N, C-alpha and C positions, 0 to 999 in steps of 0.2 A: 302516603308516599306514592308517586306516580311510577308505574312500571316502565322500564326501558325496553323497547322492542329491538333486540339485537340485530335481527335480520334486516329490519327496515333501516337501521343505522348504517350497516355495511352497504346496503343497496344505495343509500344516498351518497356514500363516499366513493363508491365504485367508479363512477364516471371520472371523478377527479384523479383517482389513482391511475386509471387507464390513460388519461391525458398526460400525466407525468411520465409514464412509461414510453409513450409515443414520442415525447419530446426529448427523452434521454439519449436514444440512439443517434438522432441527427446532431445532438450537441457534441457527442464523442467524435462523429465524423467531421464536424466543423472544427474541432480542436486539432484533429490530425491534419486537416488541410490548412491550418494556421501557418502564416509566414515564418513564425519562430521555429516550427518543427522542420521546415525545409532548410533553414539555415543550419540547424544542428546536424541533420542528416547529411547535408552538403559538405559541412566541415569534416565530419567523420569519413565520408566517402573520399574526400580529397586526401586525407591522411593515409587511409588504407590503400588507395590507388597509387599514391606516391611510393609507398613501400613495395607495392607490386611492380612498379616501374624499375625499382632498384634490384629486383630479384635476379636479373642476369649479370649483376656485377661480378660474382665469382667466375662466371664464364669469361668475361672480358679481362679480368685480372690474369686468368690462365693464358688467354691469347696474348696479352701484353708481355707476360713473363717469358713465354716460349717463342714470341715473335712469329707466331703461326696460328692460323685459324683452326688447324687440326681437324678439318672436316666439318666443323660447325657450320650450320646454314645461316643465311641472311634472311630467309623467308619470314620468320616470325617478327623480325624487327622492321622489315619493309611493310608487312601487313599492319603492324601496330602503328607505324607512322601514318599510313593511309587512314586507319580507323580514327586516330586522334585528330587528323586534319578534317575528316568528314564530320565528326562530332563538333569540331570547332566551327565549321561552316553552318551547321544546324543551330548552334548556340548564337552565332552572330545574326542569323535570320530571325531567331526567336526574340532576341533583345531583352524582353521582360523576364525576370527571374532566371537569367542565364549566366550569372556571374560565376557560380560554382563550376559549371561546365567549361566556361572559358578558361578559368585558372588551371584546372587539372589537365585539360587537353593541351593548353599552351606549354605547360611543363612537360607533358608527354611528348610533344613534338620536339622540344629541345633535347630531351634525354635520348629519344630514339635516333635523332640525327647524329648525336655524339657516338652512340653505339655503331651506327652504320659507317661513320667516318673512320672509327678505329678498325672496324672490320675490313674496310677497303684498303687501309694502310697495310695490314698484315696478311691479306688474302692472296691467293695465287691469281695469276692473270685471268684464267678462265672463270674463277669465282668472282672477280671484280666485274668482268663483262656481264656475267649472269645477274649480279646485283644491280648493275646499271640498267639492265633490261627490265628488272622488276620495278625499280623506281620510276622508270619511264612509263611502264604499263599502269601501275597503280596511281602514282601521284600526278603524272601529267595526263595520261590517257583517260583512266577511269574517273578520277576526281575532276579533271577539266571538263569531261563530257557531262558529268552530273551538274556541275555549276552552269555550264553553257545551256544545256537543255532545260533545266529548271527555270532559268532566267527567260528563255524564249517562250516556253509553253505554259508557264504558270506565273502567278503573281500573288502577293499578299499572303493570306492565311493558307491558300491552297498550295503555295510553294513550300511553306513550312511543313504542311502535312505530307507532301510528296517526299521531301528530304528526310522527314521524321520516319516515314515508312522504310526508306532506303537504309537509314541507320539501324532500325529495328531488325530488318531482315538480315543485314550484314552481321549484326551482333549475334543473332540466333545461329548463323552459320559458323561463327567463330566459337561459340559456346559448345558446338558439337565436336570441336577438336579433341577434347579429352576422351572421346569414345574409343579411340585406338588404345589408349592407356587402360581404360576400364576392361576392354576385351583382353588385353595382355595379362592383366591381373587375374581375371577369371580363368584364363587358359593355363597360366603358370602357377597360380595359387600362391603368389608372393607379391609383396608391395615395395620391394627395394627401390624401384624407380618411380614410385608415386608417393613422394614425401607428404606426411600428414600435415605439417605446418602450412605448406602451400595450399593444400586442399581446404584446410580450415579457413585461411584468410581469403581464399577465393569465395567461399560460401558467405563469409562475413561481409565481404565487399558487395556481393550480389544482393544480400539483404538490405544493406545500407542504401545502395542506389535504387533499389525497388521502393523503399520507404521515401526516399527523396523524390522520385518521380511521382509516386502516389500522392504525396503531400501537396505537390504542385498540379496534380491532375495531368501530368505529362506522361501519358501511357506509352509513348515511343521510347522513353527511358525505362519506365517501370516494367513493361511486359517482358522484354528479353531476359531481364534479371530473374524472373520466375524460373526460367529454364536453367540459368546459371546456378540458382539455389538447389534445384533438383539434382543436377550433375554433381554439385559439391557435396550434398548429403550422401549421394550414392557412393562417391569416392571414399568418404569417411567411414561409411558402413563396410565397404570392401576392405578398408584398411584394418578395421577391427576384426573382420573375419579371417583375413589372410596374413596378419602381421607376423605370424610365426613361420611363414613359408621359408623354404630353403633357398639360399642364394644360387646354388648350382642349377636351379631350374630356370634361371633368368636367360632370356634371349636365346632360345634354342636355335633359331634360324642363323643368328650371327655366329654362334659357336660352331654350328655345322659348316658354315662357310669358311671358318678358320682352318678346318681340316682339309679343304680342297687344295689342290696344287696351286702354287702361287700364280702361275700364268693363267689358269682358269679363273681364279678369283679376280685377277685384274681385268680379265675379259668381261666378267659379269658386272664389274663395277664401272666399266668404261661408260662415261656419259650419264651415269645415274647418280642422283643426289639423295642419299638416305638421311632422313631427319632424325634428330635425337629425340628420345622419348620425353625428356623434360622440356625440350623446346616446344612441344605441343602444349604442355601446361603453361609455359611462359607466355605463349601466344594468346591462349585463352585469357590468362590473367591480365596481360598488358592491354589486350583489346577490350577488356571490360572497362578500362580507362575511366571510365565515367561513373595468405600472400606471404606469405611468409618468405623468409630468405632460404635459398637453396645452396647447399655447400658444393664444393668441387666434386666430391665423391658421388654426389647425386646426379651429376650431369654426365651423360654417356655420349662421347663424340661419335658422329656417323663415320661410315667407312671411308668415304671419299669426298673430295671437293669436286665441284663442277667447273 
């Protein structure tokens, strides 16, 4: 009976095993970049982003019910409309594999336009003037300049790259909006105005759009959502750490202002527009565009209209 040399047997099989291992990783990456994955992630992203766009509904129900904007700002909705229109422009330039971006940002443009219309109906005269200025600045000035300059100074794939970078930089700036909330939570050690459902859905939305962008190798969509994921995880960790915080620690600056004489408080508030805490989160969520519901009690109106 012939003896089997075990070492020589494994040595002869080793190159075959190594070749299989080398081919395994590219196969996984190829599967991730498959068109079917982008469709799945795109559909999930559309559903989650649609829910995020509906997050301000309680705010506008309150405005409609009281026939007053009560100091709520129009900035988040103006910026969200600009963001949706910018991403829509990028999607139309891209053409290939852009259907999911076109659908959600078209819906976003419609929803934000309705929000702004309702806001203008019930806002004070000064607030309407301010909102009109915002719309002219963002949607006519900024967006118009981007479209005009990219058509004059770039073409083809370079135009897509330039607009893609503009979208990515703007998204990064918007994702930084929750930093003020994170700072407030750490300072007051309470999470009353940082609702967990919204933080959770923001994180889920960021992950979904990252996977969508990564599956299409569209890093202008994927990259900013890494930052969104980090901020979302940070907010959820802070929620777990400070969820037992006391409510009386909330908004010490506003409470201190309430103790001032009325005339002095009005003087301080004159011409100043203070944003609501949850509107910062709404802005980041809606501008992700590409979550949960918040109740009336979780939205704090600012002190004054502009």
